[in-house]
N, C-alpha and C positions, 0 to 999 in steps of 0.2 A: 690687343683687345685687352688682356686677362693684365698684360702687367699695366695697359693705361688703368684698365680696374682699379689695381692694387696705389697705383699712384695717385687715382684720385682718392680713394678711402686713407690712404696716408695723409694726403694733404688735410682731409677734411678732419680726421683726428689731429694734425697740430693745430688745427684753425680751432678747433673745440677746445685744447688744451689753454691756449693763448687767451681765449675769451676767459676759461675758467680762470686760471693764472691769477687776469687782471682783475677780476673780480674777487676774489681772496686779496688778493695786493690791496685792492683798494678798500676792501673791508678790514683789514688789518689795520690800515695809517686811520680810518674813517673812527677806528676805537682805542686812537691812542691821543692823548689830551697831555699838553705842556701847562704844567704849574708852575707857580716860583718855588715847589720844592722839589719837583722834579716830574716825571714822564710817567704819565700810567697807560696801561691798556686795559681795556674795558671788554664790555658784547656787547650785542644785538639782540634784545629782547621783545616778544610780544606780549600786548595787553590780554585781557582776558575778551577784549573784542579783535583781536588777531591786526591789533596795531605796534607798528617798530617804536622801540623806545631805547636810550641808551642806559646801559647800568654800570657802574663800578662800584665794588664794594670791596669791604678791608682796607678803607683807605685809612693809614695812622693820622691820626690828628697832636695828637699829644706825644712824646718820649715815655716810655713803658715805665710806671709808677709802681716799682721794684726795688728793694735793697733800700737806701739813702731816703727814695723818693715814696716810698711808703710814708700813709699820713703827713702829708704833702701837699702843695697848689699843683697841678701838673706843669711840667715844662713845654713850652712849643717845640714841635716837631723839627729837626735837622732837614734840610736838604738831603737829598741822595742821589747816588751817580745811578748811570742805566734807565730800564724800561722797568718800573714795578708791575705784574701782575696784580689786575683787581678784577680779577672773574668770581672769585669766593668770597664769603663769609668769613669773617675773623671769627677765632672763641670767643664766647662771651663771658662778661665779666663772672667773679666767682660771687657764689650765690648759695642759701641753705638746700633749695631743690635743683642745684645747674644740670643733674643726670638726667629730670626731665626734658630739658631744653636742648643738651649735646656737651660738646666740651669746653671747659672752662678753663680759662688761664688770667692769673692777676695781671700780664702783660694784655690789656683788653680794650685800649682808648682808642679805638677805629670807627668809624662812621662809612654808609656808603650813601654813593652821589646818582640818580636819578633821573636823567632829562631826557624831554620830547627831541629839542633838536641842540646841538654844541652851537653855533653860531646865532644865538639868539639874546634878547634879554629881557628872559623870560622870570614870571614869579616865584619865590623860593619858597619850599615851608621843610622849616626843620621840627621834627616831631619826639617828641621827647617821651617816651614807654613808659607805663602803669608798671606795678608790682611793688607799691610800698617802700620803696627805695630800698629795698633787699631783693628783687626779683625782675626775670625776664629779661629782653636784650632788645638792640634795634634791628637785629639779622633779620635777614628777607624771609626763613620761614616763620616768623612772628611778628614781621610789618610789610611783609608782601609789597609789592610796586604794582602788582598787576591792574587792579583798579585804578588807583587815582594818575596813574599815567596814562587816561583816554583824553585827559586835558595838556593843554599847553602850559606846564608848569614843570620847574626841578623841584625835586625833592630831595630831601637828604633825613637819613634815620641812624642814629649814635646810640653808642654804648656808654655809660657814665659809671665810675663805682661804686659800687651797692653795699650795704650794710654795714658794717665797722670798718670795714675797707675804704667805703666812703664817708662816712658821718659819725666813726669816732671821736667824742672831743673831750679831752682833760679841761676844759675853760682858759687855757692859758697858751701862751708861747709854744709848748710841746707837744700840742696837737689843736689845734684851734679849730676842727672842723669842718664841713660844707665841703670837700674833696669832691662830691661826686656834682653837685652844684658848679663849682668852679670850673669840671671838668666839661660841663653844659657851657660855661663862659666860653671856654677855650675853643671846643668844637664852633659856637657863635662866631668867635674872632676868626677861627680857621675859615667859615663860609665868607666873611667878610674880603679875605686877602684872596681865595681859591673860586670862588664860585663859579667869576665871569668865564674861566676856563673851561665852565662845562652849559654855557650858555645862561648862565644866572643874571638876574641883577643883584648886584648888593646891597642895594637901595630899596628892595621890596622883597624883605623879607620877614616874614609868618611863622610866629614859634606856637606851633599847637602840641598840645599835651593830653593824657588819659590821666586819669586816676593821680597817682603821686606825680605823673607828668605834667596833669593838669593845674596842681599845687604847684611844680616850681616854674611850671608859664607863667605862673601869677606872681611870684616871689620875682621873677625877672623883669617884672614891672617895677618892684621896690626896691632894688638889686644897683647900685650906684657901678658897680662894675658891666652890667649888662645896658646901661644907658648906650642909645643908636645902635644900639645891634640889630634893631627889628622895629617893625612899622604897627605889626598887629600880632592881638593873641587869640588862638583858640582854644579855649579850659574845660574840656571834659571830663561831667563828675568827681568833681572835688573843686574845695577856694581855700584860704588860708586864714579865716576866723575861728577854726574850730582847735579848742585847747589842747587838740591829742598831738597837731603837727610840728609844731615849734619845739624842740626838748630845753626845757628850763635845766633841768637839772642832769647835765650831761657826764658830771663826772663819777657821779653815780653808779652809771653804768660802765664807764670806762674801768673802773674801781671792779664791778663786779665779772665782767669779762676776764681782764686778768687774773682773778682769784682761781677763777676756770683753768686756766693754762700756771698754776702756784706759781704767778709772778709777783711781787713785792710789792705792796701798794703805799710804800712808803713815803713815795712821791711822786710826781704827775712825770718827771723826769726817766724815773726807773719802769714805772707800768710803759710808756711807749717806747723804751729802747726795749724790754722784754717783749712786746707784743710784737716787733719788728723782726724778732728773729723765731715768729711762731710760723708755720706754714698758711700762705693764704688761705686751703683750702678748708682747714683747721677751725678760721676764724668763724668764717660762716658758716659753718656745720654746726654751732653753739647756738645757730640763734634760738630754735625752740625752746633750749633749756632756759633762756631766759625771760622766755614769756612768764607771764603769772598765771594767763586763761586765756585757752584755747587761742586766739588771733593778737591777743591785748598784754601786753601796751605796745604803740609802737617803739622797740628799742633803740634802734638809730636812724635821726632826721635831721633835718635841719638845726642851725643853732643860731642863737643871735651872739654875732663874733665884738670882743669888745678891744677896744683901739689899745693897740699895744704898745703905739710909739714909737715903731719901726715900719713904718711908711709901708707896710705889707697892706693889701689890698685887701678889703674886708667886705664879705657877698651881703651879709644881712646885720647892719646897725639897728635894726632897734625891733619891735614888737610889730608886726604886719597893719591888725589895726589902728595902731597908734600912728604908722609912716602913709594911710592911705585917709585917715583924720586930718593930718596935716598937709597932705595934698603934698609930701613928699616920693614922689613916683612919676615913673614915666609915663604918660598920658598917651594911652593909643586905644583902637577902637577893641572893645572885645565882644566874641561870641562863648556863651557859655550856658551850663545846661547838665539836666540828669537822665537817666533811663527811669522807666514807672517804676519799676519794684528792687533796683539794684543788688543789694546784697540779701536778700527777703527771705532766702534760705538758711540765714546763719542760726536762725532758731528752730528751726527741724533740726539743723545738724550738731547742736549743742544737745538737744533732747532726745536724740538717739545713738548717743553716745555716751552710758549707763557712768562714766565717770564723772565726765562733764554736766553731765545733768546734776547730781547728787549734788555735785559740788557748787553749782549754783543756785539751788536749792535753799542749800543748808548756809550758805554765805553771800547772800543775794544783796543784802543790806551792807556789806562791808565792799565786795567783789565791785557793783556795781560806780561807787565814787572815784576806784580806783583804776579798774579799768577805762574809763569814761574822762579820768582826768579832773573832777573836782571835789577829788579827797581834802585839798589845802585850803577848803574851804571853812567856814564855821560852823561848828556843828549842826547848829537849827536850823544852817543853809542846806547842809548836806543831806539831812534829814525832809527839808521840805522838797529837794527836787525827788530824790527817791522814791516819796511816797507821790509826788503827782505823777513819776513814773508809772510805779503800780497801777495807781486809779485808769492812768488814760491807755495803759497801751495793757493792761493785763487786768480791767477791771477789779481792782484791788482782789482776785481770786491767786488759790495758790497756784503755785510752777506746778503743771501737767503736759501731758503731751498738745495739747489743744491751744497751749499757748503759744505754738509756735510763729504761727502768724505775728503775733504782737511782739513777742521778742525782735522777729526776723524787722518789723516794720521801726523798731526800737533805734536798731543796731544800725539801718539804714539811714535812719534819721540824723544819729549822734556822726556815724562816720564821713556820712556823702552829702546827704539833700539835704539838712540846715546849713552847713558849711558851704557847698555851692549856692545855694541862696541868699544867705548872707552877706557871701563877698560880693555876688552879683548887684545885693541891693546898695552894699556900701558905695562901691564904686560907683553905680547911678547918682549916688549925690556927690560925691567927692571927684568923679572923671572928668574931664572935661571933651573926654570923646563918647560918641555910642555905646550902649552894653544892649546887647539881643540875647535874649535869653530861653531857651527852649525845652521841650520835656518830651522824651523819645515812648511812643506808646506802640512801637509796631512791634509786630511777633511774627517773628519768620520762623522756619522750620528748622534754624538753628541757632543755639543759645550756648552763653558760658555755663550759666546756672543751669541745674539739672535736679531733680525734686531728686532727694537721695534714698526715698522707696522705692519709686517708679523708674528712676534712672531719666523721666519724661523732662523734655525743655522747659522752661517756666516763661521765662522774658517775657516783656526785655527787662532784662536786667541788669550786672552791672560787666562794662565790657562790650555788651551785645551790637553797640553801633559799630564797634570797630569791624565788625564782620562785612560792613555794606562798604569799610574806606583799606580793609587792608585785607590780602588773600593769608588768613593763619594755616599753611599747611598743615601744621602738625595735630591741627586739630578738626577742624573746617573742610569741607571739599569747595575746589574756585569752582565759582559762582558762573552760569553759563546765560547770557540775553535772553535765551529764554526760559530760564524759572520764573518763578512768582517772586523774589525778592529782587532781580534785574532793576525793576523801578527802583529798588531804595537806592541801591549801590549811586544810579545816575543823578537822586538828588543829594545822599550825600557826601557824592565825590562834586556833586556843583556846588552846594555850599561853600566846601574848604575853596574851590578854583577861584570862587566870585568873591569873597571875602579876600584872598591872595590878594586879588587883580586890584579889586576896589574898594575895599573895605566896608562892605555891603553883602551878607551871605546870600540875598534871596536867590533861590535856585534859578537856571536858564528857564524859558517858559512858563514859570509858575504865573498864574493868574493872583496868587496872594500875596503879598507886599511882607516880610519879616518886619516888623517895628519893633524898634528898639523901646526897652524899659525904660523907666524914669521915678525917680526916689517917688512919686507921688501918682505915677500913673502907670502900677505894674502891671507887665504883658508879657505872653509868653506863646512861641509858635509849639504848636503840638505837630509834633511828627508821626503821621501814621499815614493807613492808605491814602489819605486826605491827609493836606496841609492846611491847618483852623490858625488863626492869630485868637488867642484865648487874653480876657482880661482877668484880673487878678492873680493870685499867685500860684503854683500847684501844692494840694494837699494842704489847706487854709488853715486847718483846726490844730494840724500836727506841727505846723511852721508857727501857729501864735503860741502854740503852748511851747515853743523854743525861745520864740522871743521872750515871752514872759519871763522863764528860767534863766535865759542866755542872753540878756540883751547887746547887741551889738551897734546898730549905727542908729 
């Protein structure tokens, strides 16, 4: 009996081992996909509600933009042999504060793909990260898929070149600019060629972007390079009408950074050849030195490319407002909007810094036109605009610490709110597809913007809506279904999923239908504990002032 018992145990152990090996083998096989470029091994992860999804991280979509490829358009990735491991994030692109996010490298053109099932034809969402064209990443610790992958979609998050490495331009053939934007185009082209391998439908692609990513999404509507690569646009907290977005004098900044590295500025060819020999991380670490005041102005951003007559593709061919008014853009449904407070703490940050406060007080009349991009206007018009800002936001009172709220509203309206609103207004007139506008008014326990004195969350501020779309593990805890913010995660992710599926963002089960705005009938969805359609426009007095000073539509 003892011998029979031992045999029984042995047979039982063998059976368990066989079952386990079959499970491991099946799981291993299940996480391997065959793409046109080669094979990839991914992993199976869990959503915030414990649902399985497939994850493939660190997939190269372009050749490393190093050496002679620095300051050049991306080159499509070449096929590889064997099985490439796709279970970990790539390094992020070089940026001024890279140490805050993780290891950085000039070889950074990688993307992540997350899919609910590999054998479907699911709608695809491609996310373009924020960061003012100089910061952040599409890595999973910043754009975690844990919330969105509750839905039957394919999510793609990407890196693109930043700062001077992504946007330096001399305005001629030696450095045309827009490399970061062309990286995004290359990623969209990669999606068209490869996404079916991950269960995605290449004919149902939505571009979703936040802040600089929002501007990027709009620019793809205007770019001949991006035509036909997507069917919907979600553009959150930024537009394309503001005078700070498109860099009209890029050579000025190319010369400025060249001088920092003792490069000759005798010719654009010399500038570019010299900067190609500077270590990548040193280039991006000079960003703050080039700024005039606090976070202004933006140094490196998209440019209008001249036709050089060499057949090279141009990302942006003319001024965005002009292109929209001439209907020279790709007409697709759009969701766009703002948060209630955006960057409201800007004023407090400035006024709590002795150096910046004194600089602003002593140079307000000359600083404002320069950092807000209207210094090229006639002197009388510059005075009119500056005086209007003083009167409306500061009550014509001297700047003190009590001016924080007014300065915060001024900077929010300048950098984000009027830009987002005026872009939506313009598109509502000239776009043949619906434009949906929103304002996030919900304040949860967590937020990006904090009171610099009390360190308490202010919200709903710039990027706070990302908290309910992506798990940003470096900043916030993962939300649970029992958390008070859980309903907002379900609402926000439903917006994206529904819009990706059918071009209408109304959330699942909502009794409120999200109605599009029109040029003569402005309306927006107010996103709070209760969803409400509102007539008119957010902050009408503030927006009317900006419409008077900077008319767009």
